[in-house]
N, C-alpha and C positions, 0 to 999 in steps of 0.2 A: 329675593326674586321676586322683582317683577315685570310684567306681560312691556313691555318695548314699542310692538310694534300691531295692528292691525293687519285686517286686506281681505277685499274679497273679487273675486275672478269676476263678472257677470258671462262673459262669453269666456266659457270653454277655451284653453289654451292664449286668449287672448292678454290685456294687459292687465292688473290689478289692479285699485283701489286703495290707500292708506284712507282709514278712519280713525279717527279720535280713539272715539267706543260703538258699541255692537251688542243690539239685542244677541238673546240667545234663545233659538229652539228647538225642533228636534230632528232638520235638518241641517241644524251646522247656525250661518250668522246667515240670515237671511239677504237675500241675490245674490248667493254666492256658488254660480256655476248652474243657473235660473239661462240660462241660452247656449245652443254648440251648432257647431258648422257640421254637415254629415254631404255625402257625396248623394247622389238622385236616388240612391236605392236604399240612403237610412243610416246605413255605417259610418261611424263617428271620422270627424278629423281632428288633428292637434297636430301641433303644431310639432310632433316627431317626421311627420312628413309632411310638411306643409310650416318651415315658418314664418313664412309670409304675415302668420299669425301675430304673431307678437306685434305685428308693427302696426295695432287696431287697436285701441281707445275706445272705450264704452262713457254711455254717460244714460244710465237707467233716466229720462223722464216721466210723469205723471201717466203722459198716453201715448207712450213712444220707448224706441228704445235706441240710442243714435247713436251711429257708429263712425270713428273720423280715422280718418288714414293722411298724413304729410302726403299735397300736392293730389286729394283727389278734395268731392264735393263730399260733404257730409251724408248719411243716410240715416234718415228719419222714420229705425219702422214702427208700420205701426202695430200693435199687440197684438197681436191675431185673431180670430173669429176661435171663438171656444172647438165650432164642428168642424175646423181645417186641420187639419191632423194625419197624421202618420207612422207609423211605430220605426222607427230608429235602432239600431244594434246601439252600444258600448258595452265593449269588450260583454261579458260572459249575458249582461241585461238586454229584454227588448225593453222600450216602452214608448208609451202611445203618446205621441208628445202636439202641439198646435204647430203650424205652419206660417212664416211667413207668407204675406203677399207676395205673387209673382214679379212684382217693378225690386220690391230688394232681394228680393235674390237676385234678379239678375244682376247688378250691378255691384252686388257683391262677389259673383261666379269674373263678372269682369275684373274686378278688384284683385283677385285670389287666381284667376289665368285659367279655372277652370270651372264648370260645370258644381254647383252646388246649392244647398241648399241651409237658413238659416230654422232653428226649431227650438222651440221654448218648455220648458217645465214648467205647466202650470195648474189651475187647481185640479185640474185631473190628471195628470199624470201621478203615477204609480213606479217607487221602484226603489226595493230594500235593500240593507245592507248583508256583507255575508255574513251568517247571524254565528257559523265559525268562530268566527274571530272579535263582531258588534256585539252577542249576546242577544239572542229573542227579537220580533222584526224588531228596526232601526229602521227610519224611512230616509233615502239621499235624493238626491238629486241626480245634474250631471257629473260629481265630483268624481273621479277613476272609483274611488270605492266608498270611502268613507265621510263621512259629517265634517271633521274637522285637520288636521292638518296642525300639528304642536312641531316650533321645533325652537332652540334654544341659541344665545348669540354666543357663549362660549365651547358647545361645539362649535362655530362654522369660526374662532377662532383656532379652533384647533387645527382643520383640515387647511386653513388658512399658512397653520405655522410648518403645516407636514409638506404644500404644495409649496413657500417659502425654502424650504429647504433645503428644494431638486431645483429651483431657479423656474418652477413655474406660474409664479404669478400670487393673482388672491382673485376672490371671486365675493360677490357680495348673496347679502338672503335671497334675494330675491330670484335668485339659477332656481332657489328652490320653493319657489311659489308657496311659501304657509301661511296659515290663518292668523295662528296663531304665536306670534314670537313672543319667549322669554327672556328677562336677561340673569345671566348667570357668570361667575368669575367658575366654576367649573366648568370640565366640559365632560360630554352623553353623560350628566344626570339621567339625565330622557331613559335611558336605558333600563333604569332601576326602578323610574318609575310607572305604578299601577293605577293606580286615579290622585290627580292636583281636582284645589278647590279656588275657582275665582271668584267673587264674586259673590258669592255663596252658590257657586253650581257647580256640582261634579265633575269631572269628563274623566273618564275611563282613556289610558293610553291602551290602545287594543292591538293594537301591528305595527311594527316598524315598517317604513316605508323605503319601497324596494326603491332607485333611483333607471333614470335613463337618461338620455339624448339626450332629450329637453335642457337637461341641467347645464348642458354645452355649447346654447344659442344666447347668444346676450339677448336680454327681455324684453329691451328697446325697439332692435331692425333684424334678429332671424340670424344675424351671422356667426357661425360656429369657428370666426380666426379668431375668438379673442383666449382665454384662459382658462383650462380647461377642469373639472375640477373631477375629474374621472380617474385618475392616476391616482392621486393620494387616496380617496375614496377605496380602488381597492387595496393600498399599499396599509391603511388601518380602517378599513369598514366594510367588508368584507364580511360576510353571514355567510354563516357553519351550520344553518339551521335549511335542511330542504325546502321546509312549508316558505320559507321566505328567500328562493335564491337572491345574489346579487349586493354590489353596496347600498349603505343601508344611511338615512341619513334623516332625519324625524319621525314621530310616531304617530299611526295616524288615530283618531281621538270620537267617543262617542259620546255626547251630553247628556246627562242623566235628566237637568232637569233644563229648566226657562231662566228669562233673566235679564240681565245685560251686563256688562263688559266694558273695561275702559283701561288708557292706556294707560298707566300708573298701578295698578291694580293687584295686590302686594298677592303670592304662590301660595298656598299648605299643598302640601304634601300628606294623603289622607291615605294611601295603601304602597308600600316600597313591591319588588317584586327583587329580594336581593341575591339570584341568582345571573337577575342582569339580561341578556342577550348574547350569543355564543356569534362568533366572529370568526374567522379562520385566522392564524400566524403564519404571514410570513418571512420566510426565511429570508436572514439576512438586512 
């Protein structure tokens, strides 16, 4: 088993960037989910309610954060001054974040058709992953909850086989917005992995990832008029554990050290959970 893909998503819910290699720190892959769109009151906005975010491409630059959308002039957002700040809410977390300049916010609001603000998780921002799952106080940026999302090619193949058997098309891995994709022959081995090692770094797989409507959206256009993985996940991947309800694809992971990983790196399973994860058995 080896790493087949690495991705970061500099702006939460916008397009990802494929990487040949990446350093790893306590937050995960550097540059991942360091910016986020909010409403004027600071409540986070994602593709769940604004599919058009999938049309935004991001290019981080040394002194700017460049936003691109087809048919629109680029927005070169100046990195905000540390004292330009506001409190923002992401799920149950309150984060004091840096705020982009008024001109950039006005132009992004025009793109998206409603008033929004662009905020940044800078060196003064703080957020901690849920210690019940992650263990201890581990820092996290604007990801939904944890530092890294791990998926496997064998699991995607199994999901697509179920979709195909029911005449429902197929989907790509981009629908699930992973950070680390592992090439496997077997389907769902990640359910048994408690800890893996990549490039000498230990990653604890701490919680399965319950999936939402974003998996039904094209990750280039935001369109929902595309094959939908939800029916297949409902048939074969519906969690039976009330702590994490809903359809499951991928596992949230916490890095326990720092270093560097790259495409082609071998995967070593350090610890297993023999019981895996409990799933509902659908009649028929």
